[in-house]
N, C-alpha and C positions, 0 to 999 in steps of 0.2 A: 423498598422496589421503589423507585418510579421511574414514569413513558416517556420518554417525550412524547411532547404535542401533536396531534395529527397537523397539524399547522410546520412548524417546525420538519417533519419528516414529509413533509409534501415537498418545502421548497431545495432541501437535498433531494427526492431525489431529480429533480426540474438542475440540481447544479450538476447532482455526477452523469445527466444527459448532455448537458453541455462540456462537461470534462470529455468524455463518452468523444464526442464529435470532434475535439479542439485536434484528440490526443490517430485517430485514425485522419487528419487533416498532416502531422506535421512528416508522423509513415508515409503515408500514400508522397508528398511533397519533399520530403527528400530520398524515396529509394530503399528508406535503410533505417532498422532499427527491432525492438520485438513483439509484436501486439498484443498476440498472445495473455501472455503472463500481462501487458499494462493492463487491458480488458476487462481480464478476471479483478483486476485489486481497485477500482477504479470507486467501490462505494466505500473502501474501508478505508483511501485516502481522502475522498471526500465529508466522510463521518471527523476526522480524526485533525482537520484542517478548519473546516468551517461549523463546527461544534463543542468537540473536545478539546483542542487540545490547549495554551495557553498560547495563547501564541503574539507578534504582535507583524506587522506587513516591512508596517516606516518603524521599526525598528528593532531589524533577525537577525541583535545581538545580545538583544534585551536581557542581561542578569538569571532572570527571573523564570523563561521564557522556558515551557519541554519542549524532549528537544525530539526527531523522529528523522528516522537511519532505517534508505533504504537499498537494502541487504542485501535483499534481491538487484539490486545494480541497473542490467542489462535492461529491464522495464522497465524505462526512466524515462519512456515516455508520456504516460500516463503522471510522474512529479511534475515533469518538465511544464505539463499543463492545468495542476491543480495550482502550482507556484502561481501563476499566470494569471488565472480566472485570483488568488487570493488577495494580490499585489504587491510579493514579492519580487516580482519582474515581469516590464512589462509584454506584452501578451503581441508584441513588432519582434519579440527578440524570438520569440520560438519560428519566423517563420527563416530564419539563420540553423536553422540546427539543420546537423547534415553539412554543412558548406563550411569548405578551406576558414580560421579559427574562429570560427565560432565559438561563444563564452560554449552555447551548449553543449559538449560533449556526448558518444554514448555512453556514457556511465557519469553518476552525479561526481563533483568535485565541488568544490568549496570555494572557488568562485562566486560560482552565482548566490547569486543571494539564498536565502531560508536553508541551506545545503550541511549540514554537519561535519560529512565525511567525503570522503574518495571512498566510491562503492564500488561494487561488481565479481570482487574477490572471492566466490559464495563459502560463507561460512565462518567472513569473519564481521560480522556487521554486530552480533552479536553479543561477542567478548567482550567488542566495541563500546553497547550500548551500558556489560556492566558495572565496566568503568567512571564513568558518569554519572550512575545510579547510584554506584560508592560511592564518588566525589559528591553528588550531592546529601548522601544522608552525613555524610563529614563532616559537610559546610553548615545542616542545619540550615539547607534549601529547600524547600519544597514544591522542584518542580519531576515530572518523572520524563520517564523516558521510555520510546515505540520503537519499537523494534519490525520491521515487514519483508520474513522469511518468504524465500521458497520453499516448494515442500521438495524440489527436487535440489537443490542445498543441503538434504539432510542428511544424505550422507556424505556431511564433511563430518569431519573429529574435534574441530574444534568448538560446534556449536554445543560439545555434549559436554569438554568443560566447561563453559561458561552455564552454561545451564545450574555444573551443577555449582558449580560458584557465585550464579545466584541465588541459591538456595541456602549456602551457608550462609552471607550474612544476610540475609534477609529480605531481602529487595524487595517490598512490595508500591515500591515505585519505577518498576520497572513491567514496561504488557509486550510482552512480542506476541510477535502476526505469525503466521503461517498457514500463507493464500494454496491454502488443500486443495490444487484444479486436478489432482491426477497423472498432473501430462510436464514428461521434462525432454528436453529440446532429442532427445534419442526412443520413446513414441513414452512405455504406459510407468510410470514410479516402481509398479511397486513390479512392475517387469527390468528394471533397472535395476534395482535397491531396498525390496522390504522395508516400508515401516509404518506398517502396523505390529502389531497394535500402539497409535500413535500416543494415544488418552493416556491408557497404562505406565504405556512407558515416560510421558513428561508427571505424571501426579509420582516416579516411584522415581525422584529424580528431588519433590520436594515444592513442586508448582499446582495452583492453585490453578484449576486449566476448564474453560470452554467452548463450546462446542458451537459453535455458529453456524450458520448457512453469508453468507462472507459475499453475495451479491446481494442481500435485502440490508437495505438502508436500515429501514428501524431494528431489526433484528443485532445488526451491529452498535447501528449508533445507541442504541437503551442499551449493550449489553458496556461497552466500558464506561459507558455515564453509572450505575453499575457495581463495577468495581472496588471494593471497600478496602482500606490497610489488614491485613491479619499478617503481619510476618513475610507471607509466598508471596512469590514473584509469579507475577498473572502471565500465562498465555494463550490468547485466542483460538483456537482451527478455526478457521473460517476455510468453509467447504464455498469455494465458488465453481465457477462454469471457463476454460478459460475460453477466449473468445466470446469473450459474455454480452448479451446483445446485438453479435451479430451473426445471424440463424444460420448463414455457411460456416463461421468459423469454429462453431463451438461443440468443446471437445477434435476437436480435429488436431492431433500434431504437428503440420505440416506449416500449421499457422501459429507454429512460439517464435520463427522471425521473419513468415511470412510478407513480402508486399500486396494488395490487393491491383489488380490493375487494371484501367478507367469501367469497365463496366464492374467488375466487382464495388468496385472507390465508387459510385453508385450509388448501387443498394444498398452497399452498407448506411451512406447516407443516407437513403434515405426513412431507412427503414428508425434510427437515430431521431427524425429530428419530425418523428410522422408520432415517439416517445416523447420529443420535446416540448411537440404542442396537445396533446391529452395533460402531462405536468402541472402546462403552466396556463392552460388552460382550469385543471379541477383547485388553482392557486386562485384565479379568482373567481369564482364560487361559494 
């Protein structure tokens, strides 16, 4: 097992906070979006796009690219902010989010460079990811497919059909991630539809399971890079905090799709900018 260097982790921490700030800005400006689940998934998407995945923003459809599917498509603000930071789209395009005729819809669509699937109808992403992973095996291609799901999404039966298929076809080129923030639109996941024991359930389906701190960029990144082929699909249970990085939003269900007012926005940006400065200083020491 090899760990990512401290310098890389510092760079990813800074990047994640810059993305966190940008997604808050576009939610505030558009007065729409799902801010809580976007904030909880920032570190996961930052690790994938800025260290783990084989991608090229100048050639977003290159044949051997790794694929990323945002199955929890309602949390699209984090993805758009990541795509802009990575160079798939111009940052100025983010200013159009929520506006009439914008390329950036409330759920990701393939019209946006870097988006692999029109998603947001929960429960579909993993099944499509299974198909992409099977295609790679059939074509003898080396690319991997990554699928980010919500934990509330785990109530969809199609996920478990896909889980069985992935194990049956030995898709060790498929990595699923569950954003385990324990909250969904109607409250705590365990009150709405109990999901535990999650790890044992997926292991019973034949998956290799990794429990990580999903808001710890080092834990997330090191886990991704140390996944090894062994004929088993991979599942990362990313234990995260809904609304992560903004103190008054953390672990509060109403921020699933809440919109900050002027005072809340100023407070949120101030918190994030303080961390950005801290990480920027650390990177030059």
